[in-house]
N, C-alpha and C positions, 0 to 999 in steps of 0.2 A: 590882562595881568598874567605874567608867567607863573607857572606852577612847577616847582621842583619836587619830583617824586622820590628821587634817591641820589644821594651823594656818597661815594665811597672814598674814604680817607684813610691813609695809613696813620700811625700814631702822630698826634699833633704836638710839635715842639712848642713849649711855652716860652714867651719872651718875658723877661723879668719886669719890664715896664708896662706890659699889656694889662688893661683893666679887665678884660675877659677874652676868652678864646673865640666865642661865637656871640654875635649880636643879632637879634631879631627885632623887627619893628613892624607893627600892624600885620601880624602873622596868624593864620588860622589853619587848622588841620595839618600840623607839622609833626613829624616823628624824627627824633634824633636818636639813632641806635648804633651800637657797636663802635662808639668813639673811645679812644684811649689817649689820655694826655700823658705827656712825658715832661718831667721837670716840674718845678713848683709853679702852680697857677693859683691866683687869688679867686677868680670866678670863672666857671666854665661857660655859663650862658647869661647874657644880659637881655632882658625883654623890655622893650619900650613901646609906647603908643597905647591908646585905649582900646583899640579894636583887636585884641589878641584873644584867641580861644583855641582849645584843644591842641595844646603843645605837649607832646609826650616825650619823655626821656626814659628809654628802656635799654637795658643790657649794655651800659657804658662802664668802662673801667676808669674811674676818676679819683682814685685813692690819693693822688698827689694834689688834688684840688681842694682848696680851703672851703669854698662856697659853691654849691651845685648850681644855683641860679640866683639872680638878683632882679628884682622887679622895679621898673621905673615908675614915675608918678602916674597914678590912674590905672595901673595894671592890676587886675584882680588876681589874688593867689589861686583861685579856682581855674584860671586859664592854663595852669601847668600841672601835669601829673607825672610821677616817676615811679619806677619799680626797680 
């Protein structure tokens, strides 16, 4: 299974019809840092699947985002931390 340690992204443009900017499924030990959304976004992160754990959101500029994250069925809120 591939492991992504770091992704560098410039500001992410939001699409009006997008349900979220990022979608993670069955994810463990992930950090999303230094993201900046541009434009109106409903949800920054959607998490799906029951095997999620230690997803960290730190130092992101998401003031134009209505909802920081959305949890799918069976995803425990403790799987996500943010600062």
